[in-house]
Backbone bond lengths (Angstrom), bond angles and torsions (degrees), N, CA, C in turn:
res aa  C-N    CA-C-N  psi(-1)  N-CA   C-N-CA  omega(-1)  CA-C   N-CA-C  phi
1 M - - - 1.439 - - 1.536 107.69 -
2 I 1.307 116.83 127.27 1.462 121.71 178.74 1.525 108.32 -118.62
3 D 1.312 117.06 127.10 1.467 122.62 -179.63 1.531 112.18 54.16
4 G 1.327 116.75 33.82 1.464 120.49 178.33 1.516 114.53 79.24
5 I 1.332 118.19 1.45 1.470 121.78 179.85 1.520 108.56 -101.56
6 P 1.341 117.77 121.34 1.469 120.48 179.64 1.531 111.15 -61.85
7 E 1.307 116.04 142.78 1.464 122.46 175.98 1.526 108.89 -87.07
8 V 1.321 117.03 157.15 1.464 121.79 176.37 1.520 109.66 -56.54
9 S 1.325 116.50 -38.66 1.467 121.03 -178.65 1.533 113.03 -67.20
10 D 1.338 117.87 -13.54 1.462 121.05 177.28 1.532 112.05 -71.94
11 F 1.326 116.65 -15.15 1.463 121.15 -177.49 1.520 109.05 -106.20
12 A 1.315 116.01 104.43 1.465 120.86 179.75 1.522 109.02 -81.92
13 G 1.316 116.10 128.75 1.464 120.50 179.33 1.513 111.26 -75.35
14 E 1.307 115.20 136.27 1.457 120.60 174.57 1.521 108.22 -89.78
15 P 1.322 118.31 157.75 1.459 119.71 177.74 1.537 110.38 -54.24
16 G 1.320 116.00 133.93 1.457 120.85 179.81 1.521 113.87 87.87
17 T 1.343 118.26 1.57 1.453 121.44 179.44 1.529 109.49 -68.11
18 R 1.320 115.69 135.87 1.469 121.54 178.66 1.531 109.05 -67.27
19 T 1.329 116.34 138.70 1.457 120.07 177.25 1.530 109.59 -116.20
20 C 1.305 115.65 152.58 1.456 123.40 -177.12 1.529 110.80 -68.66
21 P 1.350 117.93 130.34 1.462 119.59 178.04 1.531 112.62 -72.12
22 K 1.335 117.85 -15.59 1.463 120.75 179.99 1.524 112.92 -89.07
23 C 1.354 116.62 -45.42 1.472 118.23 -173.42 1.531 113.86 -124.37
24 G 1.340 118.63 -9.63 1.455 121.86 176.78 1.521 115.37 85.79
25 A 1.336 118.22 -0.24 1.471 121.02 178.99 1.528 110.37 -76.55
26 I 1.305 116.30 175.46 1.464 123.06 -179.73 1.526 110.19 -70.58
27 M 1.337 115.66 140.84 1.462 120.98 174.10 1.518 108.52 -110.07
28 D 1.319 115.80 138.51 1.458 122.06 176.43 1.516 108.91 -88.80
29 D 1.340 117.24 131.69 1.466 121.62 175.56 1.516 108.11 -85.85
30 G 1.306 116.24 117.32 1.457 120.55 -178.42 1.509 111.05 -133.65
31 S 1.300 115.66 -150.86 1.457 120.99 179.09 1.519 108.91 -137.89
32 L 1.300 116.33 167.10 1.449 123.19 -179.26 1.516 107.98 -107.37
33 N 1.327 117.67 128.25 1.456 121.36 178.45 1.521 108.23 -113.20
34 A 1.306 116.07 113.74 1.461 121.50 178.26 1.523 107.83 -126.76
35 Q 1.319 115.57 62.54 1.466 124.74 -176.71 1.523 110.03 65.90
36 R 1.289 120.01 -86.84 1.470 121.34 -179.03 1.521 111.26 -90.84
37 D 1.334 115.70 -61.62 1.455 120.01 -173.00 1.525 108.89 -162.16
38 A 1.291 117.90 138.60 1.459 122.68 172.65 1.513 106.54 -112.43
39 R 1.303 116.65 127.10 1.456 120.33 -176.40 1.518 109.35 -135.99
40 Y 1.325 116.03 155.24 1.449 121.86 175.41 1.520 108.08 -90.54
41 I 1.338 116.90 128.40 1.462 122.26 177.64 1.527 106.84 -114.28
42 P 1.343 117.97 111.51 1.465 120.82 -178.84 1.531 112.28 -59.75
43 S 1.320 116.71 155.23 1.461 122.84 -175.65 1.528 113.82 -58.91
44 R 1.313 118.27 -32.88 1.470 121.08 -177.13 1.523 112.96 -100.18
45 S 1.321 118.35 15.93 1.464 119.37 -175.38 1.529 111.34 -89.14
46 A 1.317 114.69 166.95 1.463 121.60 -179.85 1.524 111.87 -83.03
47 G 1.297 118.77 -0.38 1.463 121.07 178.31 1.508 112.59 123.82
48 W 1.330 115.68 -154.80 1.459 123.44 -172.48 1.526 115.07 -49.28
49 P 1.346 119.70 -43.05 1.481 116.98 -179.53 1.528 113.00 -61.43
50 D 1.338 116.45 -29.53 1.464 120.54 179.22 1.524 108.79 -96.94
51 S 1.321 116.72 70.48 1.460 120.94 -177.84 1.523 109.35 -139.49
52 T 1.315 115.70 168.86 1.456 120.64 -179.57 1.529 109.75 -137.79
53 A 1.302 116.64 150.52 1.464 122.15 -176.66 1.531 111.94 -67.88
54 L 1.323 115.24 157.50 1.461 122.19 178.01 1.521 110.13 -114.22
55 S 1.321 115.97 147.32 1.463 120.55 169.47 1.525 106.23 -115.00
56 A 1.326 116.65 154.60 1.459 120.78 -177.20 1.520 110.24 -124.94
57 H 1.321 115.73 147.80 1.456 122.95 178.61 1.526 106.74 -136.34
58 A 1.334 117.92 129.54 1.462 122.11 -178.08 1.524 110.56 -122.82
59 C 1.330 116.06 134.18 1.463 121.91 177.85 1.522 108.89 -74.68
60 I 1.337 116.54 132.67 1.460 120.32 -178.56 1.527 111.82 -82.26
61 A 1.342 117.76 -6.04 1.466 120.49 179.91 1.533 112.11 -103.29
62 C 1.345 117.37 -53.21 1.466 119.90 -174.01 1.526 113.71 -105.45
63 G 1.340 117.68 -11.94 1.451 120.82 177.73 1.519 114.84 87.36
64 Y 1.314 117.67 2.48 1.470 121.11 177.79 1.525 108.82 -56.91
65 V 1.338 117.09 134.40 1.462 121.85 178.29 1.519 108.36 -116.52
66 E 1.319 115.34 134.83 1.461 122.61 179.80 1.522 107.95 -122.45
67 L 1.333 116.47 133.47 1.456 121.67 176.39 1.523 108.45 -108.86
68 A 1.318 116.39 144.61 1.460 121.21 179.46 1.522 109.20 -138.52
69 T 1.330 115.69 156.34 1.460 121.52 176.36 1.522 108.69 -143.11
70 D 1.309 117.04 176.87 1.459 122.53 -178.02 1.531 109.85 -78.23
71 P 1.340 119.02 110.61 1.461 120.47 -177.00 1.534 113.48 -65.57
72 V 1.327 118.10 -29.90 1.472 120.82 177.44 1.523 109.46 -65.24
73 A 1.326 117.17 -43.38 1.467 121.10 178.98 1.529 110.45 -62.08
74 V 1.327 117.86 -42.08 1.467 120.94 -179.89 1.522 110.32 -63.91
75 R 1.348 117.80 -46.28 1.466 120.73 179.70 1.522 111.06 -61.19
76 C 1.323 117.56 -41.96 1.463 121.15 179.39 1.530 110.48 -62.65
77 M 1.336 117.06 -45.83 1.465 119.68 -179.37 1.528 111.62 -64.99
78 L 1.337 118.34 -38.22 1.458 121.07 177.46 1.528 111.46 -65.10
79 A 1.328 116.90 -31.38 1.460 121.71 179.49 1.526 112.66 -86.12
80 G 1.340 117.07 -5.15 1.464 120.20 179.11 1.511 114.47 82.77
81 V 1.331 117.72 22.68 1.465 120.65 176.29 1.522 108.76 -119.94
82 K 1.324 116.11 150.63 1.460 120.41 178.15 1.518 109.85 -69.15
83 P 1.328 116.91 137.69 1.464 118.62 174.08 1.521 110.14 -61.76
84 P 1.328 117.82 143.69 1.461 119.85 -177.35 1.531 112.28 -67.60
85 Q 1.306 115.03 142.80 1.461 122.77 170.70 1.527 105.19 -89.52
86 P 1.305 118.60 153.36 1.468 118.53 177.94 1.526 111.25 -53.22
87 G 1.324 116.19 125.36 1.461 121.14 178.76 1.528 114.41 85.33
88 K 1.344 118.43 2.19 1.460 121.62 -179.89 1.518 110.11 -124.39
89 K 1.349 116.54 157.48 1.459 121.81 177.63 1.529 109.01 -94.15
90 P 1.360 117.39 151.46 1.463 119.95 177.52 1.517 111.62 -60.93
91 G 1.324 117.51 148.60 1.453 123.04 177.46 1.522 110.05 -133.92
92 L 1.315 117.42 171.66 1.459 120.75 179.58 1.502 110.84 -67.59
93 L 1.353 115.94 146.91 1.463 120.96 177.29 1.510 110.42 -72.81
């Protein structure tokens, strides 16, 4: 720690920790705050109801931010079917 600021090396990665695709340092798994909600809306969707949540990951060394969403939900929405709920099969939108 220098001047009260933690160094990247102060954070030991645990097995399975996400690493930055730009610099290889540890990425923190967090969330995205955009006032109410930030969601991914696929190109062929009808709008906000046909959207899926985003997760965010930030590199603790270079600041690179990566957003991710559920790829199954995106494929279902692009095909015009509802994404499956746990224990249920997809159905038409």
